[in-house]
C-alpha positions in Angstrom: 202.1 105.6 38.4 199.2 107.9 38.0 199.0 111.3 36.2 196.2 113.7 36.4 195.6 115.2 32.9 193.7 118.4 32.5 190.5 118.3 30.5 191.9 120.8 27.9 195.2 120.5 26.1 198.1 122.6 27.5 200.0 122.5 24.2 198.7 124.9 21.5 199.6 122.4 18.9 196.9 120.2 20.4 199.2 117.5 22.1 199.2 117.6 25.8 202.5 116.9 27.5 203.0 113.6 29.1 200.4 111.7 27.1 202.7 110.1 24.6 200.5 111.3 21.7 197.3 110.0 23.3 194.5 112.6 23.6 191.5 111.9 26.0 188.3 112.2 24.2 186.9 114.7 26.5 185.4 118.1 25.5 185.7 121.1 27.6 181.9 121.5 27.5 181.4 118.1 29.1 182.4 119.4 32.6 178.9 120.0 33.7 175.9 118.0 32.6 172.3 118.5 33.5 170.4 115.2 34.3 167.3 114.7 32.1 164.2 115.9 33.8 166.1 117.8 36.7 165.3 121.3 37.6 168.8 122.3 38.8 171.9 122.6 36.9 174.3 120.6 38.9 177.9 119.7 37.7 178.5 116.1 37.0 180.9 114.5 39.3 184.1 113.6 37.5 184.6 109.8 36.8 188.0 108.3 37.6 188.7 105.8 34.7 191.7 103.7 35.0 193.4 102.6 31.7 196.1 100.1 31.5 198.5 101.5 28.9 201.4 99.4 27.5 204.2 101.7 25.9 206.8 100.9 23.5 209.7 101.7 25.8 210.2 102.9 29.3 210.5 106.7 29.6 211.5 109.0 32.4 212.3 106.0 34.7 208.7 104.7 34.7 207.7 101.1 34.1 206.2 99.9 30.9 202.7 99.4 32.6 201.3 102.4 34.3 197.9 103.3 35.5 196.6 106.6 34.0 193.8 108.4 35.8 191.8 110.4 33.5 189.2 112.9 34.5 186.1 112.5 32.1 182.5 112.3 32.0 180.3 109.9 34.1 179.3 106.9 31.8 176.6 105.6 34.1 173.7 107.8 34.7 173.1 108.8 38.4 170.9 106.4 40.3 167.4 108.0 40.7 166.1 108.1 44.3 163.9 105.1 45.0 160.3 105.9 44.8 157.7 103.5 46.4 155.0 104.7 43.9 157.3 104.0 41.0 158.1 100.5 42.4 154.4 99.8 43.0 153.4 101.0 39.5 156.0 98.7 37.9 155.5 95.7 40.2 153.2 92.9 39.4 150.2 92.8 41.6 149.6 89.5 43.3 146.0 88.1 43.0 143.7 89.0 45.7 141.7 85.7 45.8 143.4 82.3 45.9 143.2 80.1 43.1 140.3 77.9 44.1 138.1 81.0 44.5 138.8 82.6 41.2 136.1 80.5 39.3 133.1 78.5 40.0 134.8 75.4 38.3 137.7 75.7 40.7 135.5 76.2 43.8 133.4 73.2 42.9 136.5 71.2 42.3 138.0 72.3 45.8 134.7 71.6 47.4 134.3 68.3 45.6 137.8 67.3 46.9 137.2 68.3 50.5 133.9 66.4 50.6 135.6 63.4 49.2 138.4 63.7 51.7 136.1 63.8 54.6 133.9 61.0 53.3 137.0 58.8 52.7 138.5 59.6 56.1 135.2 58.8 57.9 134.6 55.6 56.0 138.3 54.6 56.5 137.9 54.8 60.3 134.3 53.5 60.5 135.4 50.3 58.9 138.2 49.9 61.5 136.0 50.7 64.5 135.9 46.8 65.7 139.7 46.8 65.4 140.1 49.9 67.4 137.8 48.5 70.1 139.7 45.3 70.4 143.0 47.1 70.6 141.7 49.4 73.3 140.4 46.7 75.3 143.8 44.8 75.0 145.7 48.1 76.1 143.3 48.8 78.9 145.0 46.8 81.6 148.3 48.4 80.9 146.6 51.8 81.0 145.0 51.0 84.3 148.5 50.1 85.7 150.0 53.3 84.4 147.0 55.3 85.9 147.5 53.5 89.3 151.3 54.0 89.1 150.9 57.7 88.3 148.4 58.2 91.1 150.6 56.6 93.7 153.6 58.5 92.6 151.8 61.7 92.9 150.6 60.8 96.3 154.1 59.7 97.5 155.8 62.7 95.8 157.9 60.3 93.7 159.2 63.1 91.6 161.4 64.4 94.3 163.0 60.9 95.1 166.0 61.5 92.9 166.9 64.6 94.9 166.7 62.9 98.2 168.8 60.0 96.9 171.4 62.4 95.7 171.6 64.1 99.2 172.0 60.5 100.8 174.9 59.7 98.4 176.6 62.8 99.1 176.1 62.4 102.8 174.4 66.0 103.0 172.4 65.4 106.1 171.0 69.0 106.4 169.9 69.0 102.8 168.3 65.6 103.2 166.2 66.7 106.2 165.1 69.7 104.3 163.9 67.8 101.4 162.3 65.2 103.7 160.4 67.8 105.4 159.2 69.3 102.2 158.1 65.8 101.0 156.2 65.1 104.1 154.3 68.3 103.8 153.4 67.7 100.0 152.3 64.1 100.9 150.0 65.4 103.7 148.4 67.9 101.4 148.0 65.6 98.5 146.5 62.9 100.6 143.9 65.4 102.0 143.1 66.6 98.5 142.8 62.9 97.2 140.4 62.0 100.1 138.4 65.1 99.7 137.9 64.6 96.0 138.0 60.9 95.8 135.2 60.1 98.4 132.5 62.3 96.9 133.4 61.2 93.5 133.1 57.6 94.4 129.8 58.2 96.1 128.4 60.1 93.1 129.6 57.5 90.7 128.1 54.6 92.8 124.7 56.4 92.9 124.7 57.2 89.3 125.6 53.5 88.2 122.7 52.2 90.4 120.3 54.7 89.1 121.0 54.2 85.3 120.1 51.3 83.1 122.5 48.7 81.7 122.8 50.5 78.4 124.3 53.4 80.1 126.6 51.1 82.0 128.0 49.8 78.7 128.7 53.3 77.5 130.6 54.2 80.7 132.5 51.0 80.5 133.4 51.8 76.9 134.5 55.3 77.8 136.6 53.9 80.7 138.2 51.3 78.3 138.8 53.8 75.7 140.6 56.1 78.2 142.5 53.4 79.8 143.4 51.9 76.4 144.6 55.3 75.2 146.8 55.5 78.5 148.1 52.1 77.8 149.2 52.7 74.1 152.9 52.4 73.2 154.5 55.7 72.2 155.6 54.3 68.8 152.4 52.7 68.0 149.3 55.0 67.7 145.8 53.6 67.8 144.6 55.5 64.7 146.6 55.7 61.5 146.3 58.4 58.8 143.5 57.8 56.3 145.6 59.6 53.6 149.4 59.2 53.5 151.0 62.5 52.8 153.6 62.9 50.2 156.8 63.8 51.8 158.3 66.6 49.8 161.1 68.7 50.8 160.9 72.4 50.8 162.4 74.1 47.8 165.2 76.5 48.8 167.5 78.9 47.0 170.5 76.7 47.7 168.7 73.7 46.0 167.8 75.7 43.0 171.4 76.9 42.6 172.8 73.6 43.0 170.5 72.1 40.3 171.2 74.8 37.9 174.9 74.5 38.5 174.8 70.7 37.8 173.5 71.3 34.3 177.0 71.9 32.9 176.3 75.3 31.3 179.6 77.2 31.1 178.2 80.6 31.7 176.6 79.5 35.0 179.8 77.8 36.2 181.7 80.9 35.2 179.4 83.1 37.3 179.6 80.8 40.2 183.5 81.0 40.1 183.3 84.8 39.9 180.8 84.8 42.8 177.2 85.3 41.9 175.2 85.3 38.6 171.9 83.5 39.8 169.6 85.8 41.5 165.9 85.4 42.7 163.8 88.5 42.0 160.9 87.1 44.1 160.7 84.8 47.1 160.2 81.2 46.7 156.5 80.3 47.4 154.0 77.7 47.4 152.0 77.7 44.2 149.2 75.2 44.0 150.5 71.7 44.8 154.1 72.7 44.4 156.8 75.3 44.8 157.4 78.3 42.5 160.9 79.9 42.1 161.5 83.1 39.9 165.1 83.0 38.8 167.2 85.4 36.9 169.8 83.4 35.0 173.5 84.7 34.5 174.1 86.9 31.6 174.2 85.0 28.3 172.1 82.1 29.6 168.5 81.7 28.3 165.5 79.7 29.5 165.9 77.6 26.4 169.2 76.3 27.6 167.5 75.1 30.8 164.5 73.6 29.0 167.0 71.6 26.9 168.3 70.0 30.1 165.1 69.3 31.9 165.9 65.8 32.8 169.3 66.8 34.2 167.5 69.7 36.2 165.1 67.1 37.7 168.2 65.0 38.8 169.7 68.1 40.3 166.5 68.8 42.3 166.3 65.2 43.2 162.8 65.0 41.9 160.9 63.0 39.3 161.0 64.5 36.0 157.2 64.7 35.9 157.4 67.1 38.8 159.8 69.6 37.3 158.5 72.1 34.8 160.7 75.2 33.9 159.0 78.0 32.0 160.0 81.2 30.2 158.6 84.5 31.1 158.4 86.2 27.7 157.3 89.6 28.9 160.5 90.2 30.8 163.7 89.0 29.4 165.1 85.9 27.9 167.0 85.0 31.2 164.0 85.0 33.6 163.1 81.4 34.5 160.0 80.4 36.4 160.8 76.9 37.9 157.7 75.1 39.2 158.3 71.8 41.2 155.3 69.8 41.9 154.7 67.6 45.0 153.6 64.6 42.7 154.4 63.5 39.2 152.0 65.0 36.8 151.2 61.8 35.2 150.4 60.1 38.6 148.5 63.0 40.1 144.6 62.8 40.3 143.1 64.5 37.3 140.5 67.0 37.9 137.1 66.0 36.6 135.9 67.8 33.5 133.6 70.6 34.7 130.9 69.5 32.2 131.1 65.9 33.0 128.0 65.6 35.1 125.8 68.7 34.4 125.7 71.9 32.5 125.7 73.1 29.0 128.4 74.9 26.9 128.8 78.1 25.0 131.1 77.5 22.0 131.6 81.3 21.7 133.2 81.3 25.2 136.4 79.5 26.3 135.7 75.7 26.5 137.1 73.7 29.5 139.9 71.5 28.0 142.2 70.3 30.9 144.5 71.6 33.5 148.1 72.8 33.7 150.9 71.4 35.8 149.8 73.4 38.8 146.3 72.2 38.6 144.8 75.5 37.1 141.9 75.1 34.7 142.9 75.5 31.0 140.4 76.5 28.3 140.3 76.7 24.4 138.4 79.2 22.5 137.1 77.8 19.1 135.7 80.8 17.3 138.3 82.5 15.0 140.7 79.6 15.6 141.5 76.2 14.2 142.9 73.3 16.3 145.7 70.8 15.4 146.3 67.9 17.6 149.3 65.5 17.0 151.3 62.8 18.9 152.6 59.4 18.6 149.9 56.6 18.7 148.6 55.8 22.1 149.5 59.3 23.6 146.0 60.4 24.2 145.4 62.4 21.0 141.9 61.0 20.4 140.8 61.6 24.0 141.9 65.2 23.8 139.8 65.7 20.7 136.8 64.0 22.4 136.9 66.7 25.0 136.3 69.5 22.6 133.9 67.2 20.5 131.7 66.7 23.6 131.9 70.4 24.7 130.6 71.5 21.2 127.8 69.0 21.5 126.5 70.5 24.7 125.9 73.8 22.7 122.6 73.4 20.8 123.6 76.2 18.4 126.8 74.5 17.3 126.7 72.1 14.2 129.1 69.3 14.5 130.6 67.2 11.8 132.8 64.1 12.7 135.1 62.2 10.4 136.8 59.4 12.3 139.4 58.0 9.9 140.7 55.9 12.4 138.2 53.3 12.1 137.5 52.7 15.7 134.6 53.6 17.9 136.4 56.3 19.9 134.1 59.1 18.7 131.0 57.2 18.1 129.3 58.9 20.9 128.9 61.9 18.6 126.4 60.0 16.5 123.7 61.0 19.2 124.1 64.7 18.3 126.3 65.3 15.3 125.0 66.6 12.1 127.4 64.3 10.1 129.3 61.4 11.6 131.5 59.0 9.4 133.8 56.2 10.7 136.1 54.2 8.7 139.5 53.8 7.0 138.2 52.7 3.6 138.1 54.8 0.4 134.4 55.5 0.9 135.1 57.1 4.3 138.0 59.1 3.0 135.9 60.4 0.1 133.0 61.4 2.5 135.7 63.4 4.3 136.7 65.1 1.0 133.1 65.7 0.2 132.8 67.4 3.6 135.7 69.7 2.8 134.1 70.7 -0.5 131.0 71.5 1.4 132.8 73.5 4.0 134.5 75.5 1.2 131.1 76.2 -0.3 129.7 77.1 3.2 132.5 79.7 3.7 131.6 81.3 0.5 127.9 81.4 1.3 128.6 82.8 4.8 130.8 85.5 3.4 128.1 86.7 1.1 125.7 86.5 4.0 127.6 88.6 6.2 128.4 91.2 3.5 124.5 91.7 2.9 123.9 92.0 6.7 123.3 95.6 8.0 126.4 97.1 9.7 124.5 97.2 13.0 124.2 93.6 13.1 127.6 92.8 12.0 130.0 95.7 12.7 133.2 93.7 12.7 132.4 91.4 9.8 132.4 88.1 11.7 130.0 85.6 13.3 129.1 86.4 16.8 126.9 84.8 19.4 124.0 87.2 18.5 124.2 86.1 14.9 124.5 82.5 15.8 121.2 82.7 17.9 119.4 83.9 14.7 119.0 80.5 13.3 117.4 81.8 10.1 120.7 83.3 9.1 122.5 80.1 9.2 125.5 81.8 10.8 125.9 79.5 13.8 129.4 77.9 14.6 130.1 74.9 12.5 133.0 72.6 13.9 134.2 69.8 11.8 136.5 67.1 13.4 138.9 65.1 11.3 140.6 62.3 13.4 143.7 60.7 11.7 143.6 63.4 9.0 146.8 61.8 7.4 144.7 59.2 5.9 142.9 61.9 4.0 145.9 64.1 3.1 148.1 61.3 2.0 145.4 59.5 -0.2 146.7 59.1 -3.6 143.4 60.2 -5.2 141.9 62.7 -2.8 144.9 63.9 -0.9 146.1 66.9 -3.0 142.5 68.4 -3.2 141.8 67.7 0.4 145.0 69.7 1.5 144.0 72.6 -0.8 140.4 72.7 0.5 141.5 72.4 4.1 144.0 75.3 3.7 141.2 77.5 2.1 138.8 76.6 4.9 141.3 77.3 7.7 142.3 80.6 6.1 138.8 81.9 5.1 136.6 80.3 7.5 138.1 81.8 10.8 135.9 84.8 11.0 132.9 83.1 9.4 132.2 80.5 12.2 133.7 77.5 10.3 136.3 75.7 12.4 138.4 72.7 11.8 139.8 70.4 14.4 142.6 68.1 13.0 144.2 65.4 14.7 147.0 63.1 13.4 149.5 60.6 14.6 152.0 61.1 11.8 152.9 64.8 11.6 155.3 65.1 8.7 155.6 67.1 5.5 153.6 64.4 3.5 151.0 63.7 6.0 150.2 67.4 6.9 150.1 69.9 4.1 152.2 73.0 4.7 149.3 75.3 4.2 147.5 73.5 7.0 150.3 73.2 9.5 151.4 76.9 9.0 147.8 78.4 9.3 146.3 76.7 12.4 146.3 78.9 15.4 145.6 76.5 18.3 148.1 73.6 18.6 148.3 70.7 21.0 151.3 68.3 20.9 151.5 65.3 22.9 154.5 63.0 23.0 156.5 62.9 19.7 159.9 61.5 18.8 161.8 64.2 16.9 162.3 67.9 16.3 160.5 67.8 12.9 157.3 66.3 14.3 157.5 68.7 17.3 157.7 71.9 14.9 155.2 70.6 12.4 152.5 70.6 15.2 153.6 73.5 17.5 155.1 75.7 14.8 158.5 76.6 13.4 161.4 77.1 15.9 159.3 75.9 18.9 161.8 73.1 19.5 164.7 75.7 19.3 162.8 77.9 21.7 162.5 75.1 24.3 159.0 73.9 23.8 159.8 70.3 23.3 157.2 67.5 23.4 160.0 65.1 22.7 160.8 65.2 26.4 157.4 63.6 27.4 157.5 60.0 28.5 155.1 57.1 27.5 153.5 57.4 30.9 152.6 61.0 30.1 149.3 60.1 28.5 147.0 63.0 27.8 149.9 65.5 28.6 151.3 67.8 26.0 152.3 71.4 25.1 149.4 73.7 24.2 150.2 76.7 21.9 148.0 79.5 20.8 145.2 79.1 23.6 147.2 81.4 25.9 150.0 84.0 25.5 152.6 81.6 26.5 152.9 77.8 25.7 151.5 75.6 28.5 152.2 72.1 29.5 148.6 70.8 29.8 146.9 67.6 30.9 143.8 67.2 28.8 140.7 66.1 30.6 140.1 62.3 30.4 136.5 61.2 29.5 136.1 57.5 29.5 133.6 55.8 27.0 130.8 55.3 29.5 131.0 58.9 30.6 131.2 60.1 27.0 128.0 58.3 26.2 126.1 59.9 29.1 127.4 63.3 28.0 126.2 62.6 24.4 122.8 61.7 25.7 122.7 65.1 27.5 123.8 66.8 24.3 121.1 65.1 22.5 118.4 66.0 25.0 119.6 69.7 24.9 119.2 69.8 21.1 115.8 68.2 21.0 114.7 70.6 23.6 116.1 73.6 21.5 114.6 72.0 18.3 118.2 71.9 16.9 118.6 68.1 16.3 119.4 67.6 12.7 121.4 65.5 10.3 122.4 61.9 11.0 121.4 62.4 14.7 117.9 63.0 13.6 117.9 60.0 11.2 118.6 62.0 8.1 120.5 60.2 5.4 124.1 61.5 5.1 124.9 63.4 1.8 126.0 61.3 -1.0 129.5 61.9 -2.4 129.5 63.7 -5.8 131.0 60.5 -7.0 134.5 60.5 -8.5 134.6 56.7 -8.2 131.0 56.1 -9.0 131.4 58.1 -12.4 135.1 57.5 -13.2 134.2 54.6 -15.7 131.9 56.8 -17.6 134.2 59.8 -17.5 137.1 57.6 -18.7 135.1 56.1 -21.5 133.8 59.6 -22.6 137.5 60.7 -23.1 138.5 57.3 -24.7 137.3 57.4 -28.3 136.5 54.0 -30.1 139.3 54.7 -32.5 141.9 54.1 -29.9 142.4 50.9 -28.3 145.1 51.7 -25.8 146.1 55.1 -24.4 148.6 56.3 -21.9 147.4 57.0 -18.4 148.8 60.5 -18.4 146.9 61.2 -21.6 143.7 59.9 -20.0 144.3 62.2 -17.0 144.8 65.3 -19.1 141.6 64.7 -21.0 139.7 64.1 -17.7 141.0 67.5 -16.5 139.6 69.1 -19.6 136.2 67.2 -19.1 135.7 68.0 -15.4 138.2 70.6 -14.2 136.6 70.8 -10.8 137.0 67.0 -10.2 140.2 66.0 -11.9 142.4 68.9 -11.8 145.7 67.9 -10.3 145.4 64.2 -10.9 148.3 62.2 -12.1 148.6 58.6 -13.6 149.0 57.2 -10.0 145.6 58.7 -9.0 143.9 57.3 -12.0 145.3 53.8 -11.2 144.1 53.9 -7.8 140.6 55.1 -8.9 140.3 52.3 -11.4 141.6 49.5 -9.3 138.2 48.7 -7.6 136.9 47.9 -11.0 139.7 45.4 -11.8 141.5 47.6 -14.3 145.2 47.6 -14.0 147.6 49.6 -16.3 150.0 47.8 -18.5 152.8 48.9 -21.0 151.4 50.8 -23.9 153.3 51.9 -27.0 152.5 55.4 -28.1 153.9 58.5 -29.7 154.9 61.7 -28.0 153.8 65.1 -29.2 157.3 65.4 -30.8 156.6 62.3 -32.8 159.1 60.1 -30.9 157.7 56.6 -29.9 157.7 55.4 -26.3 156.6 52.6 -24.0 154.6 53.9 -21.0 151.9 52.7 -18.6 148.4 53.0 -20.0 145.0 51.2 -20.2 142.9 49.4 -22.8 139.6 50.7 -23.8 138.2 47.2 -23.7 138.8 46.9 -20.1 136.7 50.1 -19.3 133.8 48.7 -21.4 133.9 45.4 -19.6 133.9 47.0 -16.3 130.9 49.2 -17.1 129.2 46.0 -18.4 129.9 44.1 -15.4 128.6 47.0 -13.2 125.4 47.0 -15.0 124.9 43.4 -14.8 125.4 43.5 -11.0 122.8 46.1 -10.5 125.3 49.0 -9.7 124.5 52.3 -10.9 126.0 55.7 -10.8 
């Protein structure tokens, strides 16, 4: 039963009759509302709100449950009239130019593909011309028979024969006579036409045949054989096959997308389906590059992260390979807006676009450098100034190849100084020796120490550049950072300096140099960003020990190829990336060179880094060297200069230990020696422990043993230490072998 209550209490005591003690929260002033921004004062339409009240006991013969209609204030604001201008202002403008016309690189890539396609098709059919000729010659008799049969049927009006046969079978004499009369008229006219056209044609052909040389006869015969062979071809066996077999991909439809999303087992999606609706499409499904794009609004409570977590199941629901299915979030709308891109071909199997600088051209390191392409084939670039780069993956996933792309791009800018430290020990980056200022390859302690020296020099370079920028006039450096204009003034020494450290975990986990290297790298990353000093770090072991926290948390551009776990994923891409659905753990072993790129664009991208093989890298390095020679910028190891010598920890460790080891002591604890070394040379030995000392002395044959000593509190203890005589003997052996400091 429904009752209409007045908007004001009828009882002076304040309790309206018939409410059972419940008073609607409606003020008498709420009867008329003025919409915001409206010019007229219009009364708001009363809203009918139905409440389901459960009373303690029936009253006045009514049921326990009754519908109470309350006249109140409209909760939802009035719907504003649709304005096409407002819709146009809030809508997203579609690009005017197609993707392949938006950049010279994309245009060259499209033109290169079209030229290659035409060349391949022409060559494919040219090779098969003898086969085509033989097949046509074989089919020509059948074509001649078909031509003769067709001509005879036309002359005799064979197409009306079934109608005449039907009239005979039904014994319809008058109908048959009418059809026969029509047939005779057609045959008479067609015979006249055939004779009138055939005799002059035959005469002209005979005269032309006799008047032309034999070579023309061969051409005429070839044309006749070709025409007759084409007429004699079976319907299911065409003469010419396709030079390129197209990929059969079905059209992506809304039903397919909804079916795939419902197969993920997400409760809110299934609930919305049962209630009718939930999944909507704010834009039509369209072609986007080599694939289909669907914009989807997920049901309430479902986020894109829920979909990314089930990418493999989504691919199964779409009946497509997992390498074709790439769901993405749209962070500038809401958490439930999904962009689903379904490619025609698996990304790992698709032909990779050629690196734009592979054949010609130079680079500008102050502009975005070509790095690769996304799943849709669009070019992806990386900007190095004011950024640092971290690349990580499992071994063999394409990490070093991705680093090589940036390395060669830097080499093609003669103003960019390049340092390379390949702590992997292989020759993957040896092409840089032709243009790099420094280039060290190896996994031994000497190579690791050289990398540490480089970080020390970079730290000093950061300090020098900060002072240089501070002393520059404000009109030359208004923003306090290195620019292209400053880099072109070589006398200032403010060009871009990019240092590459491949397999940097071998440096950061070194027992002697690791701690200092981590501190220096963190300082360079944080301080060198605006000063033109850039670090590019690559590692195949991204964990807390191999990658210092200060390094992993400060790098701004990250590229993560295939990894195995959440910890490794977040160490490279950043905290909570795995939780947000950016998961390189979903990549397969076949996805070489493919990974998630974070920091280069507003949103994380799945990117396939350009692949440059070793011969191509050598050719590009030759071009980089030639460009630098022409600009007078070839220096360092590429110009034949000797690399800087390490400010030897290991070369002077014996002398330093002996200096803090008085002759009055025969044996001393290692921890005591380390403390004395830190007082002797704080810049070199601060942070050392007994383990670092053991590693540093091991090349000289000095091994620690158990040494009895006394603690500062006067308590005796047996700890690991070294003997002074061992140090003296090692120095003597070094002098005899001709080794010096």
